[in-house]
N, C-alpha and C positions, 0 to 999 in steps of 0.2 A: 463165561465163555468168551474167547477171543475171536475177532472177525478180521478178515482181510478184504479190503475194498479194491476192486480192479475196475478202472475206467476204460471202456472201449469206445473210442471216438472214431468217426468216419474218416477215411483217408483224405477226403477233400477238405477237412477242417484246416483253418489257417493256424491253429494253435499247435505248437511243437512242445514235446515233453522230453525231459531228460530222465536218466536212470537213477537220480538221487532220491532219497527218501526223507520225508518229513514225518516224524513220529509224534503223534499226539495221543496220549493214553495208550490204548491197545489197537489203534487203527493206523494202518500203513497206507499212505496216499501218495501215488506217483503224480506230481502235479506242478512242476516248475514250468511255467509257460513263458514263451517269448513275448516281447512287447509289441509285436506287429499286430495291427488291427485291420481287418478287411474294411474296405470302403463300401458302405451299404448302397444298394440300388436307389433307395430313397429313405426318408426319415421313418416311414411306416415300418420298413424292414428292420431298421435299427431298433425301433420300439419293440418289435416282436423279439428281436435278439435279446434285449434287456429283460423282457418278461420271461423269456425262456430260461435265462440265467437265474432269475429269482425263483422260478418254480422248479428248476431242474432237480434239486436235492430232495424234493418231496415226491418225486416219481422215479421209481427204479428204471422204468423203460425209457424215460426221456434221455438219460445219460448212459444207458447200457451198463448199469451197476450190477454186479453179481455178488451176492452175499454168500460166503462159504465159512463153515466152522474152521477155525485155525487149529491145526493138529499139533502145533508147538505147545510146550508146557509153559506155564506162567513164569517158571524160573528163568526162561530164556529172555525175559524182559531186561535183565541186567546187560546182556549182550546188545540188546536193542538200544538200551540207553547209551551205551558207548558209541554205537553207530549214530545215535542222535547228536551227540556232541560233535562228532566229526562232520556230520551233515550241516549242523548249525554254523560251524566255522566256514564251510564251503559256501553256504548260502549267504553269509555275511560278506564274503569276498565278492560273490557274484552281484549282490545288491549294491555294493559300493561301486563296482564297475558299471553297473546299469545306471545308477544315479548320475555318475560322471558323464556317461554317454548322453543321458537324457538332458542333463544340464547344458551340454554342448549344443544339443539340438534346439532346446527351447529358449536358452538365454541368447537370443539372436542379436548379433551385432550388425547393424545396417549401416553401410557406408553412405555418406552423403554424396551420391553421384547425381545422375540426372533426376530432376523433379518429375512430378506427374505432368503429363503433356500440357503445355501452355502456362505452367506456373513455375516460379523460381524458388529454388531452395538456397538459403543463405548460410547454411551451416557448413563450415570447412572441416570440422572434426566429425568423427563418427558418432552416431546416435545409438545408444545402447537401449534396447527394449528389454527390460528384465523379465525373467521367467514368471514372476508373480503377476505382472501385468497381462502377459499372454494367457495365463491360466484363468484370470478373471474374465478376460474377453471371451475365451472359449466356453467357460462354464456358467458365467452369470450374465454376460451381455448378449451373446448368441444363445440359441436354444432350439429345441425341437419345434417350438411354435413359430419360429421365424427363419433361422438359418442354421442348419446342423453342420458344424465344422468337421471335416475329415482330414484336413492337412493345412499347413501354413508354410510360408516361405517369405524371405525378405523381398521387398518390392518398393522401389522408388521412395526411399526414406521412411518406410513404414513396414507393415506386414500385410501380405495378401493371404486371405483365408479362402480355401476351396471347400465346397460342400454342397448341400442340397437346400434349395430355397423352398420354404413352406408358405402356401397361400399367395395372396396378391403381393407383388413386389413393393408397391407403395405403402401398404399397411405394415408389412414386415419391416421396411426401412424406418417407419415412424417408431415402431416398438424398439428396434435396436438402437436408434439414435437417442431415444429417451433414456434407455438403460445406460448407454454410454455416458450421457451427461450426468445421470444420477451417480455413477461410480467415479467419474474422473473430471466432472465439470467441463470446462472448455479446453482441456489439454489436448484432446484428440478430435480428429474429423473423420467421419465415416463416409465411404463411397460404396455404392452398390452398382457394380458394373457388369459388363458381359465380357467373358474371356474370349479374345479374338481367335484363340487356337481351337477351341471346341464349342464356342457359342454358349457356354454354360455360365450361370451367374457366379460371380466372385465378390467378396467383400474386401475392401481395403481400408485399413485404419492407419492414419498418419498423424504425427504431431502437428498441431496447427501452426507452430512456429516455422515449419518448413514450407508453408503455403503463403509466401509473400510475393506480391506482384512485382514485376520489374520496375525499377526506377531509372529515370534519365537525369543526366547532368543539367540539361536545359529545362527550365520550368515548362510544364505541359501547356499552360495557357499562352505562353510566349511563342512557343513553336507552332501551336495551332493558329494563333493570330497571324503569324508570318506566312504560313501556308495559305490562309484565307485571303490575305491581300494579294498574293501572287495569283490565286485562282480567280479573284475578281478581275484582275488585269487580263488573264487569258480569256475569260468570258467576254469582256469588252472587245478584245482583239478578234475573237472568233466571229463577231458580228460586224466587223469592218473589213470586208474583203480587200480593200485597197491597201491595207497595212500588212496583210498576211504574207505577201511575197517578200517583204523586206522589213523585218522587225525593227531594225535600227532606225528606220524612217519614222518611227513613232515619236522620237525625240523632237523632230522638226514638225510633226503634225499631231500634236497632242489634242488639238481641237476636234480632230476627226473621231477620237475615241467616244465623244458624246453621242455620235451617231449609232454606236453599238449599245448604248445604255438601255433602250427598251428591250432588245433581245436578251441582254445579260440579266435584266430584272426578271423576265419571264422564266428563263432557265433557272435562275437562282431561287425563284419562288417555288418551283417544283422540287428542287433539291432541299429547300428549307422545310417544306411540308414532309418530305421523306424523313428527315432527321427528327423533326418534332414528333412525328408519329412513333418513331423508335423510342424516344424518351418517355412519352406519355404511357405507352404500354409497358415499358420496362419499370417505371415507377409503380404501376399497379401490381406487377408481378414481384416486386421486391428486388429487382435487379439493378445494380448500379452501372451506369455507362460512363466512360471517360469523355473527355472533350473531343469532338469530331475533328479530324485532320483532313481538310479538303485537299485533294490532289489535283494540281493544275494540269491542263492538257492543251497543247497548241492545236490539236486536231479537232476536238469537240468541245473545248472550253474547260471541261473538268472531267475527271474520272470518278467523281463522287467523293466520298469521305471514308476514312478508316476510323472506325469507332470501337474502342476496346471495351470489353466487359470486365469490370473491376472487381467483381466478387464471384462466388461460385453459384452457378445457376442451379436451382433445386431439381428440375426435371425437364424432360424433352419437350413437353407441351409448353412450358414457359419460354424456352428458347425459340420454339416455333412461332409463338405469338409475337415475340419481340422482333425476330428476324423478318417475318412476313409483313409486319405492320408498315415498315418504311416503303418497300416497293409497292405494296398494294395502294397506299395513299398517293405515292408519286405517279403510279399508273393511272389512277382515277382522275387526278387533276390534269395530268398531261393529255389523257385521251379526250377529256372535255374541251380543253383548249385546242387540241388538234381538230376536232369536229368544227369548232367555231371558226378556225382558220379556213377550213374548206368551204364553209357555208357563207361566211361574210365576204362580200366583194372587196377587193383591194382598193384602197384610195389611190388617187393618181400619184401622189407624192410618196406613198408607202408601198406601192406595188412592187413585187419582186419577180423579175423575169428569170424563169428556170427552163431547163430542157427536161422533157418528160423522162429521160433516162435516169434522172436522179431518183425517181420513185422505185426503180428496180432494186434499190439498196435495202428495202424493207418489205417483207411480205405483208405486214399489217398496213403500213402507210400506202404501199402500192395498191393494195386491194381497196382501201377507202378512197384513194384518188380515182381509181377506175370506176367505183360505184357512184361517187358524188360529182365528179367533173364531167363524166359522160363523154360526148363526142369531141369536146375541146381538148381532150388528152389523146394526142396522136404522136407516134414516133417521128422524130425529126422536126416537129413543129413546136417552137417555144411558146410558152404561155405565161401570163401574169397571175400570180397567186398572192394571197395575203401572207406577209412574212410571219404571221403568227403560226402558220403551219411549220415553218422551219424551226422557230424558237421552241414550240412545244415538242417537235420531233427530237430536238437535241436533249430536252429533259427526259423524254421517254427512253432514248438510247442510253443515257447515263444510268437510269434505273435498270434497264435491261441487262447491261453488262455486269452490273452488281448482282443480278439475279442468276448468273451462271453458277451451276452447282459445283463450286470449286473452293477448297480451303476454308478460310474464314470470311469469305464474302457472304452477303445475305443469302444467296442461293446455296452456298455450301452449308451454312447453318440450317437452312430449311431442309436440305436433303439429309443431313445428320439427324435432325429432329424427327423426320418422318420414317426413315429407313434404318437408322442406326449408324454406328461408327464404321463398321466394315464396308457397308454400301457407300457411305460418304467418301471414304478413301478411294474407292473405285471410280466414283463420279469425278473426283478431283483429278485423278490420273487421266481419265478419258477427256475431260474438259481441257486440261493443259495440253494434251496431245493435239486435240482438234484446233485449239487456238494457235498452237505452234505451226500447224499446217496452214491455217488461214493467214498467219503473219507473213507468209511468202507473197501474199497478194494484197494485204491490207495493213496500212500503218497503224491504225487503231488497235488491231489485234496484236501486232508486234509489241507495242508499248504496254498493252494491258496484260499480256501473258508474262512479260518480264516483271511487271509490278506484282502480279499474283505470286510468281515463283519466289521472289526475294522477300516480299513483305506479308503476303496473305495466304500462303499455302498451308498454314496450320502447323501442328494439329490443333483441333478445338480442345480447349481445356475440359477436363472431366466434369461431368455434372454430378450432383449428389446422388441421384438415382437415375440410371440410364436405361432401365429395363422396361418400364411401363410405357406403352405406346400412347401418343397423344389422342385426343378425341377426334372422331371422324370429321367433324366440321372444320377443325383446324387443319387436318390433313388436306381436306379439299381446298382450303384457302391456299395452303402452301403449294399444292400441285398447280392451282390456277396461276399463281405468281410465276412459277417456273415456265409454264406453257406460254403465258402472255409475253414474257421476256423473250422466249424463243421465236415467237411470231415477229417481234420487232427486229431481231438480229438476222433471221433468215432472209435471203433475197427473194424478190418477186420475180418468178421465172417467165411470165407470159409477156408477149408483146402488146403494146397499147395500140390496138387497131379497132376499126369499126366492126369487123367480123366478130371479135371477141365480145364487144359490147352487145351486139344483137343476140349472140348465143346466151348471154346472161339473162 
């Protein structure tokens, strides 16, 4: 007895069928499907789809199959065989066209354009990623237990895979990275990032050869040493007011620079503790830092340093620990020295006469001055203070401006590590805008926003895995650093009068 199989598929199915026949024995099946595949809502739905496909032919109702006796005679098989030959020829042509189209899609040629953010790509010719490599990545490196791939596209010298992340991002990354290393060794690097368009996880695989840091014609240590010497000079000059009005007079009054040595050493000590803390925490986290480039400033002695990260940071928590370590240590030392300066009475030869209005420049310093100096702090009445207050304040201010959440400053890296790349870019835009507005009234803000815009605005280089949030205790540390820096930068708005003191 002959049978005809008719498949009744729902109208919403994404599979499309043609009117050609594939004859196998005495069964006629209408079944040439297109290669489009729906994107599953999640990997569980995909697994259900696969299970449904495997079980569909054992259940008549699952596919809507109707079994009917064929009324044609067995002798009609000869006609059917001739149809089969024609159909086979058509299918071969279609298969060839389909394979060519698939090859064009999957044998992706990636042009060496812009690298991943913050990294340099040194290839001038195109990098061809073969179809076989993409197939292995999709079928053997990624998977249902880690990251189910639904589509891929060329991206920044490699391939960007879109899909659904399974389980914890950190554990999935470890599994994928291990499989990638087992299959290809050290040829490729994996990134697990967040798509800024829809905030969904994406995986990026790029050849490691494309991830080369920028190189400079001048040796790094030589340039850093030159900047360091100039910064030492500006720190000395900052603590000798007599020379600040005419810098050229330094040539004839070199001996006066020694008067600025104590203040320069205190500020340099705070900056040194800042940088050492960065390096110690970075070493523990396996992050390599470049030589710090200290930036000189005639206004405050120094703008701190620019310290590059020389390798790829594993995760956001590591970046947060390294970025927050420097300002936290600098704030701690600077705050202790500031308190000592307010408490210790100034010596006769070292006392510094200041106008109380100077304390309006910082909410933190002005509040401490009001609390610790008491009735001696009055508007319009000069007073003598220990110069340690000014020296420590300078160190605190340098740490504070580097804690502004913008670009690749410590504050920018902190905001990136806590809230992610999209939020960090918004903080950067807002900070630059506010600094630009402040620069109309403040020279330090003018030079600082220019330095950020041209040298430090980012973007921050991609981390190996950017999805997992840091631990809450490190988040708290980062938020504390940002807020403490804000207290130093904001002005003190209240007048220094006895009425205010009594109200406290």
